[in-house]
DRENDO-1510 file (C-alpha; in Angstrom, 1 decimal, always signed):
<recs>
REC; n; res; u; v; w
REC; 1; MET; -22.3; +51.2; +47.2 .
REC; 2; ALA; -25.7; +50.2; +45.8 .
REC; 3; LYS; -28.7; +52.4; +45.1 .
REC; 4; PHE; -32.0; +51.9; +46.8 .
REC; 5; MET; -35.3; +53.5; +45.9 .
REC; 6; LEU; -37.6; +54.5; +48.7 .
REC; 7; ILE; -41.2; +54.6; +47.7 .
REC; 8; TYR; -43.6; +56.4; +50.1 .
REC; 9; THR; -47.2; +55.5; +50.5 .
REC; 10; GLY; -49.9; +56.9; +52.8 .
REC; 11; GLY; -49.2; +59.6; +55.3 .
REC; 12; MET; -50.8; +63.0; +55.8 .
REC; 13; GLY; -49.4; +64.5; +52.6 .
REC; 14; MET; -50.3; +67.9; +51.3 .
REC; 15; GLU; -53.8; +67.6; +52.9 .
REC; 16; ALA; -52.3; +68.6; +56.3 .
REC; 17; SER; -52.7; +72.2; +57.5 .
REC; 18; PRO; -50.1; +74.7; +56.5 .
REC; 19; GLU; -48.6; +74.6; +60.0 .
REC; 20; ASP; -48.4; +70.8; +59.9 .
REC; 21; GLN; -46.9; +70.9; +56.4 .
REC; 22; GLN; -44.2; +73.2; +57.7 .
REC; 23; ARG; -43.5; +71.0; +60.7 .
REC; 24; ILE; -43.4; +67.9; +58.5 .
REC; 25; MET; -41.0; +69.6; +56.0 .
REC; 26; GLU; -38.7; +70.5; +58.9 .
REC; 27; GLU; -38.7; +66.9; +60.0 .
REC; 28; TRP; -37.8; +65.8; +56.5 .
REC; 29; GLY; -35.0; +68.4; +56.4 .
REC; 30; VAL; -33.5; +66.9; +59.6 .
REC; 31; TRP; -33.7; +63.4; +58.1 .
REC; 32; TYR; -32.1; +64.5; +54.8 .
REC; 33; GLY; -29.4; +66.2; +56.8 .
REC; 34; LYS; -28.7; +63.0; +58.8 .
REC; 35; MET; -28.5; +61.0; +55.6 .
REC; 36; GLY; -26.1; +63.5; +54.0 .
REC; 37; ALA; -24.2; +62.1; +51.0 .
REC; 38; ALA; -26.2; +58.9; +51.0 .
REC; 39; ILE; -29.0; +60.9; +49.3 .
REC; 40; VAL; -28.5; +60.3; +45.5 .
REC; 41; ASP; -31.8; +61.9; +44.4 .
REC; 42; GLY; -33.9; +63.8; +46.9 .
REC; 43; GLY; -37.0; +62.7; +45.1 .
REC; 44; ALA; -40.3; +64.5; +45.0 .
REC; 45; PRO; -43.9; +64.0; +46.0 .
REC; 46; PHE; -46.3; +62.4; +43.5 .
REC; 47; ALA; -49.5; +63.9; +42.2 .
REC; 48; HIS; -52.1; +62.3; +39.9 .
REC; 49; SER; -51.3; +59.1; +38.1 .
REC; 50; LYS; -52.3; +56.8; +35.3 .
REC; 51; HIS; -51.4; +53.1; +34.8 .
REC; 52; LEU; -51.0; +51.2; +31.7 .
REC; 53; THR; -51.8; +47.5; +31.0 .
REC; 54; GLY; -52.3; +45.4; +27.9 .
REC; 55; ASN; -55.9; +46.6; +28.0 .
REC; 56; GLY; -55.0; +50.3; +27.7 .
REC; 57; ILE; -54.5; +53.4; +29.9 .
REC; 58; GLU; -56.6; +54.0; +33.0 .
REC; 59; ASP; -56.6; +56.7; +35.7 .
REC; 60; GLY; -55.1; +56.2; +39.1 .
REC; 61; PRO; -52.6; +53.8; +40.6 .
REC; 62; VAL; -52.5; +50.1; +40.3 .
REC; 63; GLY; -54.0; +48.7; +43.6 .
REC; 64; ASP; -55.5; +50.5; +46.5 .
REC; 65; THR; -52.5; +52.2; +48.0 .
REC; 66; PRO; -51.0; +54.9; +45.8 .
REC; 67; ALA; -47.4; +55.8; +46.0 .
REC; 68; THR; -47.0; +59.4; +47.3 .
REC; 69; GLY; -43.3; +60.0; +46.5 .
REC; 70; TYR; -39.8; +58.7; +46.3 .
REC; 71; THR; -36.2; +59.2; +47.3 .
REC; 72; VAL; -33.0; +57.4; +46.0 .
REC; 73; ILE; -30.3; +56.6; +48.5 .
REC; 74; GLU; -27.0; +54.7; +48.5 .
REC; 75; ALA; -26.0; +52.1; +51.1 .
REC; 76; ASP; -23.9; +49.0; +51.4 .
REC; 77; SER; -26.9; +46.6; +51.5 .
REC; 78; LEU; -30.6; +46.4; +51.6 .
REC; 79; ASP; -30.5; +45.8; +55.3 .
REC; 80; THR; -28.3; +48.9; +55.8 .
REC; 81; ALA; -30.7; +51.0; +53.6 .
REC; 82; ALA; -33.7; +49.8; +55.6 .
REC; 83; ALA; -32.0; +50.5; +58.9 .
REC; 84; ALA; -31.1; +54.0; +57.7 .
REC; 85; CYS; -34.8; +54.6; +57.1 .
REC; 86; ALA; -36.1; +53.3; +60.5 .
REC; 87; ASP; -36.5; +56.8; +61.8 .
REC; 88; HIS; -37.9; +58.3; +58.6 .
REC; 89; PRO; -40.3; +61.1; +59.3 .
REC; 90; HIS; -42.9; +59.7; +56.9 .
REC; 91; LEU; -43.5; +56.9; +59.4 .
REC; 92; ASN; -44.5; +59.4; +62.0 .
REC; 93; HIS; -47.5; +60.6; +60.0 .
REC; 94; GLY; -49.3; +57.3; +59.1 .
REC; 95; GLY; -47.0; +56.6; +56.1 .
REC; 96; ARG; -45.1; +53.6; +54.9 .
REC; 97; VAL; -41.7; +53.4; +53.3 .
REC; 98; GLU; -40.8; +50.6; +50.9 .
REC; 99; VAL; -37.1; +50.1; +50.2 .
REC; 100; TYR; -36.2; +48.6; +46.8 .
REC; 101; THR; -32.8; +47.5; +45.5 .
REC; 102; CYS; -32.0; +49.2; +42.2 .
REC; 103; ILE; -30.2; +46.8; +39.9 .
REC; 104; ASP; -27.3; +48.3; +38.1 .
REC; 105; MET; -27.8; +47.5; +34.4 .
REC; 106; GLY; -24.5; +49.1; +33.4 .
REC; 107; SER; -24.2; +52.2; +31.3 .
REC; 108; PRO; -25.0; +52.1; +27.6 .
REC; 109; GLU; -22.0; +52.7; +25.3 .
</recs>
């Protein structure tokens, strides 16, 4: 099994009303339950960010669409990982899910 990082962008986020936040969290709970042992790292939402370049450190993300959180899952392939996320609750609230293959670099000895 390979690992895949899900990067979330957009969506209602924590700006939603408390009632909407509760409903969204329940939807995420159902999705996590469906994924079961495939969840390697449940992840977390992101807050403020900085980005670094050869010119120094600046506030905010690189580009116009900030990442809003992440999750790490296991699957047999990138296609399988993406298919497992086709019903992700983040998609129901204006968000986008990007699925990246994590390259196993081996463990340091």
